[in-house]
C-alpha positions in Angstrom: 0.0 0.0 0.0 1.3 3.4 -0.9 0.1 6.6 0.7 1.1 10.2 -0.1 -0.7 13.2 1.0 1.7 15.8 -0.4 0.0 18.4 -2.6 -3.4 16.6 -2.3 -2.2 13.5 -4.1 -3.4 10.2 -2.7 -2.6 6.7 -4.0 -4.0 3.9 -2.0 -4.2 0.5 -3.6 -7.7 -0.6 -4.6 -7.0 -4.2 -3.6 -6.3 -3.1 0.0 -9.5 -1.0 -0.1 -11.5 -4.1 -1.2 -9.9 -6.3 1.5 -10.8 -3.7 4.2 -14.3 -3.4 2.8 -14.9 -7.2 3.1 -13.4 -7.1 6.6 -15.8 -4.3 7.6 -18.8 -6.2 6.2 -17.8 -9.3 8.2 -17.5 -7.3 11.4 -21.0 -6.0 10.8 -22.5 -9.4 10.0 -20.7 -11.2 12.8 -21.3 -8.5 15.4 -22.1 -9.9 18.8 -25.7 -9.8 19.9 -24.5 -8.4 23.2 -26.4 -5.1 23.8 -23.3 -3.0 24.4 -21.6 -4.4 21.2 -24.8 -3.6 19.2 -25.3 -0.1 20.6 -21.8 1.3 20.8 -21.2 1.5 17.0 -24.5 3.4 16.7 -23.5 5.8 19.5 -20.1 6.2 17.9 -21.7 7.2 14.6 -23.8 9.9 16.4 -20.9 11.3 18.5 -18.1 11.2 16.0 -20.0 11.8 12.7 -23.4 13.3 13.6 -24.8 10.3 11.7 -27.9 9.0 13.7 -28.1 5.6 11.9 -26.5 2.2 12.5 -24.0 1.0 9.9 -25.4 -1.6 7.5 -23.9 -4.0 5.1 -25.7 -2.1 2.3 -23.9 1.1 3.3 -20.5 -0.6 3.0 -21.4 -2.4 -0.2 -22.5 0.8 -1.9 -19.3 2.7 -0.9 -17.0 2.4 -3.9 -13.3 2.9 -4.3 -14.0 6.0 -6.3 -16.1 7.4 -3.4 -13.2 6.7 -1.1 -10.7 8.5 -3.3 -13.1 11.4 -3.7 -13.5 11.7 0.1 -9.8 11.5 0.8 -9.0 14.1 -1.8 -11.5 16.5 -0.3 -9.7 16.4 3.1 -7.5 19.3 4.1 -4.1 18.0 5.2 -2.4 21.4 5.4 -2.5 21.4 9.2 -1.1 18.3 10.9 0.9 17.2 13.9 3.8 14.8 14.1 3.8 12.7 17.3 7.0 10.9 18.3 6.8 8.1 20.9 10.1 7.4 22.8 10.5 4.4 25.1 10.6 5.2 28.8 13.9 4.7 30.5 13.8 1.9 33.0 14.0 2.9 36.7 16.9 1.5 38.6 
């Protein structure tokens, strides 16, 4: 997989997109019937995306690679942060 966000250019392999898409569909289909596991994705949609609907297999199936590329290209990456994680020194 190759990613480059310089100058608005994005190149993400369509094969990887399709694999991730199938994985997402499996996660929805095989979601536990536990109340918390069922409700949390719905709550997450509301809180994070202001989207008051649960995810469905149909939503994922309809989302194409072209839609994905269009969405990524519309994002503004002019402001970003670089985070560096350094290992802690062990205490003596």
